[in-house]
N, C-alpha and C positions, 0 to 999 in steps of 0.2 A: 504494500500500500504506500509506503514511503516513496518508492521509486515513481509510482504513478503521480503522487502529489508533486514531487520534484520536477518531473518532466512536464506536468501541466503548468506549473509556475514558470518554468524556463521557456516553454513553448517549443521545445525540441527534445530529442533524445539526449539523455545524460552523457552518452559517449561522444556526442558532438561538442559538448562543453568541457568535459573533463577527460584527461588522458588516463587518470587513475582515480578511483574512489573506493574507500573501504567498503567491503560487502556488509559489514555490521557496523552499527553506530559506535563511535568511540566514547560517547556520553549520551545519557538519556535522562529525561525528567518527565514529570507529569504533563508538561506543556509540549514537549517535542523531543527530537533526537538530533544529534550532531554527528556528521560524517566528516572524515578527513579526505580531501580531494586535491588534485593538481589540475590547474586550468590548462586546457589544451593550447590556448592562444599565447600564454606567457610563461608557462611552467611554474607559476607561482602556486605555493601550497596555500589552501584555503580551508576554512571550516564551513560546512554546508549545514545550515539549520533547517530542519523540516518540522513544521508544526503538526501536531496530531490533529486528525480530522475532528471537527465539531467542538474544538476547545472554546472558541469564541461563543458559540451558542450555549454551551453548557455553563460556562462561567457567567454569562449574562443572565441566565435564568437563576442561578444560585445567588447572584448579587441582588437581583430583583426581589427574590423571596426574603433575603436578609434585610433589605431595605423596608419591606412591608412590616417585618418584625420590629424594626427600628421605629417606625411610625407608631406602632402599638405601645412600645416602651416609653415613648414621649408622654403617654398618659399616666405613667406611674411616677409620682414625684420623687420617690427615693432613688430611682434610676435616672430620671430626667435631670435632676439637680447635679448629677455627677458625670453623666455621659450623654452625648448626642450621637447615637449609633448611626443615624442617617448621614450626618456630616462626616463622620469617620469613614463610613463605607464609600461615600462620594469621593473623598480624597484617595482612598485606596484604589477604587475603580479607575480613576483617572490615570494613576501611575501604572496600574496593571494593564490597561489597554495600550499604553505606550510600549510596555514590554512585549505585548502580543503583536506589535506592528513590525513584523519581519517576514 
């Protein structure tokens, strides 16, 4: 699946872009995988980050649901006096979406 995503984003076969690429990721996380590759055009070694499918949709739904909970917690003075979960999530989401922009 990672190869399909990569080639879809590149708009051509990975072999046209890279002279070498690791068959397995050299690093992986919940958001994606990283492959080590060599650019065919320059010989430069690069890291190729491939985002897992539906990460954006899944995270967006999770953040939306957490925000709804935050709105409910604003009605509980003991919580609302100490924490604004909605503002916290908005700040987190802004930075998180920047991280997903690759």
